[in-house]
C-alpha positions as CSV (number, residue, x, y, z in Angstrom):
1,M,13.6,5.3,10.8
2,L,17.7,6.6,10.6
3,R,17.8,4.5,14.1
4,S,16.3,1.7,12.3
5,R,19.1,-1.3,10.8
6,N,16.2,-2.2,8.3
7,T,16.1,1.2,6.9
8,W,20.1,1.3,6.7
9,L,19.9,-1.9,4.9
10,A,17.1,-1.1,2.5
11,L,19.6,2.2,1.6
12,V,22.4,0.4,0.8
13,A,20.0,-2.6,-1.4
14,L,18.7,0.5,-3.1
15,V,22.1,2.0,-3.9
16,A,23.5,-1.5,-5.5
17,L,20.3,-1.5,-7.9
18,Y,20.7,1.7,-9.3
19,V,24.3,1.2,-9.9
20,L,23.7,-2.4,-11.0
21,P,23.2,-1.7,-14.7
22,L,26.4,-0.9,-14.9
23,G,28.1,-4.5,-14.7
24,V,25.0,-6.5,-16.0
25,S,23.3,-7.5,-19.2
26,G,20.1,-6.7,-20.4
27,Y,18.7,-9.6,-19.6
28,V,19.4,-9.5,-16.2
29,L,18.0,-5.9,-16.2
30,G,14.7,-7.4,-17.8
31,L,14.6,-9.7,-15.1
32,L,14.4,-7.3,-12.8
33,T,12.5,-4.7,-14.3
34,V,9.7,-7.3,-14.1
35,A,10.5,-8.1,-10.5
36,Y,10.3,-4.3,-9.7
37,Y,6.8,-3.7,-10.9
38,Y,5.6,-7.4,-9.0
39,A,7.4,-5.6,-6.0
40,V,4.8,-2.7,-5.9
41,A,1.9,-5.1,-6.3
42,A,3.2,-7.0,-3.4
43,M,4.0,-4.0,-1.0
44,A,0.4,-2.6,-1.9
45,W,-1.0,-6.1,-0.8
46,D,0.9,-5.6,2.5
47,L,-0.1,-2.3,3.4
48,L,-3.3,-4.3,3.5
49,F,-2.8,-7.3,4.6
50,G,-0.1,-6.3,7.2
51,F,-1.5,-3.0,8.7
52,A,-5.3,-3.8,8.2
53,G,-5.6,-7.0,9.2
54,E,-7.6,-8.0,5.9
55,V,-6.7,-10.7,3.6
56,N,-6.7,-9.9,0.1
57,F,-6.8,-13.4,-1.8
58,G,-7.2,-11.6,-4.9
59,P,-4.5,-8.8,-5.2
60,S,-4.3,-9.9,-9.4
61,F,-8.2,-8.2,-9.4
62,L,-6.7,-5.2,-8.7
63,V,-3.3,-5.4,-10.7
64,G,-5.7,-6.9,-13.6
65,L,-8.2,-3.8,-13.5
66,G,-5.4,-1.5,-13.8
67,A,-3.9,-3.5,-17.0
68,Y,-6.6,-4.2,-18.7
69,T,-8.1,-0.4,-18.6
70,A,-4.6,0.7,-19.9
71,A,-4.3,-1.9,-22.3
72,M,-7.9,-1.9,-24.2
73,L,-7.7,2.5,-24.3
74,N,-4.3,2.3,-25.8
75,H,-5.0,-1.1,-28.2
76,Y,-8.5,0.7,-29.5
77,E,-8.1,4.6,-28.9
78,G,-4.3,5.2,-28.8
79,T,-4.7,7.0,-25.8
80,P,-1.1,8.4,-24.8
81,I,0.7,5.9,-22.0
82,W,0.6,8.5,-19.4
83,L,-3.3,8.9,-19.5
84,C,-3.7,5.0,-19.3
85,L,-1.9,5.0,-16.3
86,I,-4.5,7.2,-14.7
87,A,-6.9,5.7,-16.0
88,G,-5.5,2.2,-15.1
89,G,-5.2,3.5,-11.6
90,A,-8.7,5.0,-11.0
91,M,-10.3,1.7,-12.6
92,A,-8.4,0.0,-10.1
93,V,-9.6,2.0,-6.9
94,L,-13.3,2.2,-8.3
95,G,-13.4,-1.7,-8.9
96,G,-11.4,-1.6,-5.3
97,A,-13.8,0.6,-3.8
98,I,-17.0,-1.5,-4.9
99,L,-15.3,-4.7,-4.1
100,A,-14.8,-3.4,-0.3
101,V,-18.1,-1.7,0.7
102,P,-19.5,-5.2,1.2
103,A,-16.7,-7.2,1.5
104,L,-15.8,-5.2,4.8
105,R,-18.2,-6.1,6.4
106,L,-17.5,-9.8,6.7
107,R,-15.1,-11.2,8.6
108,G,-12.9,-13.9,9.2
109,P,-12.3,-16.1,5.5
110,Y,-15.2,-14.3,4.1
111,F,-13.6,-11.1,3.0
112,G,-10.7,-13.4,1.9
113,L,-13.5,-15.4,-0.5
114,V,-15.2,-12.3,-2.1
115,T,-11.9,-10.9,-3.0
116,L,-11.2,-14.4,-4.6
117,V,-14.1,-14.9,-6.5
118,A,-13.8,-11.8,-7.6
119,V,-10.1,-12.7,-9.6
120,L,-12.4,-15.6,-11.2
121,L,-14.8,-13.3,-12.4
122,L,-12.4,-11.4,-14.2
123,Q,-10.6,-13.6,-15.5
124,N,-13.9,-15.7,-17.2
125,M,-15.0,-12.3,-18.4
126,L,-11.8,-11.2,-20.0
127,V,-11.8,-15.1,-21.5
128,L,-15.5,-14.7,-22.4
129,F,-15.1,-11.6,-23.9
130,S,-12.3,-12.4,-26.1
131,G,-13.4,-10.6,-29.0
132,I,-12.2,-7.6,-27.1
133,T,-10.0,-8.6,-24.6
134,G,-7.8,-11.1,-26.6
135,G,-9.1,-13.6,-24.4
136,E,-6.2,-16.2,-22.9
137,I,-3.8,-14.9,-26.2
138,G,-4.0,-11.6,-24.5
139,M,-3.9,-8.2,-26.5
140,D,-1.1,-6.3,-27.9
141,V,-0.3,-2.6,-26.9
142,P,0.8,-0.3,-29.7
143,D,3.3,2.0,-27.6
144,V,5.5,0.7,-25.0
145,L,7.4,2.8,-22.4
146,S,10.8,2.3,-24.2
147,V,12.8,-0.5,-26.3
148,D,16.0,0.3,-24.3
149,D,16.7,-2.0,-21.7
150,H,18.3,0.2,-19.3
151,T,15.5,2.8,-19.8
152,N,12.8,0.5,-19.2
153,Y,15.1,-0.4,-16.2
154,W,15.1,3.4,-14.5
155,Y,11.3,3.4,-15.1
156,A,10.5,0.2,-12.9
157,L,13.2,1.1,-10.7
158,G,12.1,4.8,-10.0
159,F,8.6,3.5,-9.9
160,M,9.0,0.8,-7.3
161,T,11.6,3.5,-5.2
162,I,8.5,6.4,-5.0
163,S,5.6,3.4,-4.5
164,G,7.7,2.0,-1.5
165,L,9.0,5.5,0.1
166,L,5.1,6.5,-0.5
167,L,3.9,3.4,1.6
168,F,6.3,3.1,4.2
169,G,5.6,6.4,5.0
170,L,1.6,5.9,5.2
171,S,2.7,3.0,7.2
172,R,4.4,4.9,9.8
173,S,2.1,7.7,9.8
174,T,-0.8,8.8,12.6
175,A,-3.0,6.8,9.7
176,G,-1.1,4.1,9.9
177,L,-0.7,3.4,13.3
178,I,-4.5,3.8,13.4
179,L,-4.8,1.4,10.6
180,Q,-2.7,-1.3,12.9
181,A,-4.6,-0.7,15.8
182,S,-7.7,-1.8,13.8
183,G,-6.2,-5.0,12.0
184,Q,-5.1,-5.9,15.5
185,D,-8.6,-5.3,17.6
186,A,-10.8,-3.5,15.6
187,T,-13.4,-3.6,18.6
188,E,-11.0,-2.2,20.8
189,A,-9.6,0.7,18.0
190,A,-13.8,1.4,17.4
191,A,-14.0,1.8,21.2
192,L,-11.2,4.3,21.4
193,G,-13.0,6.7,18.7
194,F,-11.3,5.8,15.8
195,N,-13.3,5.1,12.6
196,V,-11.8,1.8,11.6
197,A,-14.7,1.0,8.6
198,K,-13.0,4.6,7.0
199,H,-9.6,3.7,7.6
200,K,-9.9,0.1,6.4
201,M,-11.4,1.6,2.9
202,A,-8.7,4.2,2.9
203,A,-6.1,1.4,2.7
204,F,-7.9,-0.8,0.5
205,C,-8.4,1.8,-1.9
206,I,-4.5,2.9,-1.6
207,S,-3.5,-0.5,-2.2
208,A,-5.7,-0.8,-5.3
209,L,-4.3,2.2,-6.5
210,F,-0.5,1.3,-6.5
211,S,-1.5,-2.4,-7.5
212,G,-3.3,-0.7,-10.8
213,L,-0.8,1.1,-11.2
214,S,1.8,-1.5,-11.0
215,G,-0.4,-3.7,-13.7
216,A,-0.9,-0.6,-16.3
217,M,3.0,-0.3,-15.9
218,L,3.8,-3.6,-16.4
219,I,1.9,-4.4,-19.8
220,F,3.7,-1.3,-21.3
221,Y,6.7,-3.0,-20.4
222,L,5.4,-6.2,-22.1
223,G,3.8,-4.7,-24.7
224,T,0.6,-7.1,-24.6
225,A,-2.0,-7.9,-21.5
226,S,-3.0,-11.3,-20.9
227,V,-4.6,-13.4,-18.5
228,G,-1.9,-15.1,-17.4
229,T,0.5,-12.6,-17.2
230,V,-1.8,-10.2,-14.4
231,V,-4.9,-12.0,-13.6
232,D,-4.3,-15.3,-13.4
233,I,-4.9,-16.4,-9.3
234,A,-1.3,-18.0,-9.7
235,V,-0.1,-14.4,-10.0
236,G,-1.7,-13.4,-7.4
237,V,-0.2,-15.8,-4.9
238,Q,3.0,-14.9,-6.1
239,F,2.5,-11.4,-4.7
240,I,1.1,-12.7,-1.4
241,I,4.4,-14.9,-0.7
242,A,6.9,-12.3,-2.1
243,A,5.1,-9.8,0.9
244,V,5.2,-13.0,3.6
245,L,8.3,-13.9,2.8
246,G,10.2,-10.4,3.0
247,G,8.5,-9.5,6.4
248,R,5.0,-8.8,7.0
249,R,4.1,-5.4,8.0
250,T,7.8,-3.9,6.4
251,I,6.4,-2.5,3.0
252,L,9.5,-2.7,2.1
253,G,10.7,-6.4,2.5
254,A,7.6,-7.1,0.1
255,A,10.1,-5.6,-2.7
256,I,13.2,-8.2,-1.4
257,G,10.6,-10.8,-1.6
258,S,9.3,-10.0,-5.1
259,I,13.1,-9.8,-6.1
260,F,14.3,-12.9,-4.4
261,L,11.3,-15.2,-6.2
262,I,11.5,-13.8,-9.5
263,V,15.6,-14.4,-9.6
264,A,14.9,-17.7,-8.1
265,G,12.7,-18.9,-10.4
266,E,14.7,-17.9,-13.1
267,I,18.3,-19.3,-12.0
268,L,16.3,-22.6,-11.5
269,R,14.7,-22.8,-14.7
270,P,17.0,-25.5,-16.1
271,L,15.3,-28.0,-13.2
272,G,11.9,-27.7,-15.2
273,E,9.3,-28.5,-13.0
274,L,11.3,-29.2,-10.0
275,S,12.7,-25.4,-9.9
276,T,8.7,-24.3,-8.5
277,F,9.0,-27.1,-6.1
278,V,12.7,-25.7,-4.6
279,V,11.6,-22.0,-4.7
280,S,8.5,-23.3,-3.0
281,A,10.1,-25.2,-0.6
282,V,12.8,-22.6,0.3
283,A,9.2,-20.2,1.0
284,L,7.8,-22.7,3.3
285,V,10.5,-23.3,5.2
286,V,11.1,-19.6,5.5
287,I,7.6,-19.0,6.0
288,L,7.4,-21.5,9.2
289,F,10.8,-20.9,10.9
290,F,11.2,-17.1,10.5
291,P,7.4,-15.5,10.6
292,G,9.1,-12.5,10.2
293,G,10.4,-13.2,6.7
294,F,13.9,-11.9,5.7
295,L,13.6,-8.7,7.3
296,G,12.3,-10.1,10.5
297,A,15.5,-12.5,10.7
298,L,17.7,-9.3,10.2
299,R,16.2,-8.1,13.3
300,P,18.6,-8.3,16.4
301,R,17.0,-10.2,19.1
302,G,14.7,-8.1,21.7
303,G,14.9,-5.4,19.3
């Protein structure tokens, strides 16, 4: 790891992010705070797709489960934030496991379709039971992580750093290598004696855990949970684009992609609807001409 150019680039970038609050406004810190929570969800998605080879078209299903579980506990029961976070992560894992059991038996695009339908079902349920969930308007949470911009920034950056280290370490472990082999050729991996289904199920649950936690942390920063913020398909697409844009099978690239999408979208906001087109066009160019993403473009040729 220490011989990797990308590792050193990541360390330099991380140091820069930790000293950034010394010279920027609260507005910029708030923007990056959201980007960091999105980054965790994107990194979790990359673990499942980049290594297990399973295309999850519904990452916002897992994020939404964690977010709304935490929000409802805090809104109706006044449950402390730390317990809400645990419950949100646990619910995402449970929902992910229930979804993965039948879905992992499918091959090709069918797995992705199942995860996509799951998002639509959750979205419709939240709207249907609007008396409890707040529907499209959303529901407020009485407690927030902090009212101070700097404190919220440190929470988000610390959460992203720890999550990134854990996911990156897992991807480079023996289990991660087995998972990668399973994703590339499940038949050959099974022939070598590896339990492909078990490793993919574990990857799905781990991805669900970090996704659910990111959703729960995000709503306690925003002070509200809404369909458009954590469950909408467009939100899930943003996670996917961020991971592919930063570099598939890198974990850390997903964080770079998330920060790029959030910051670029905000910088181009004065362009109105055209801003989405410009950001999407840049993402498309990178994906078409640099399949390895941002980190892949930085990798030395032949390395």
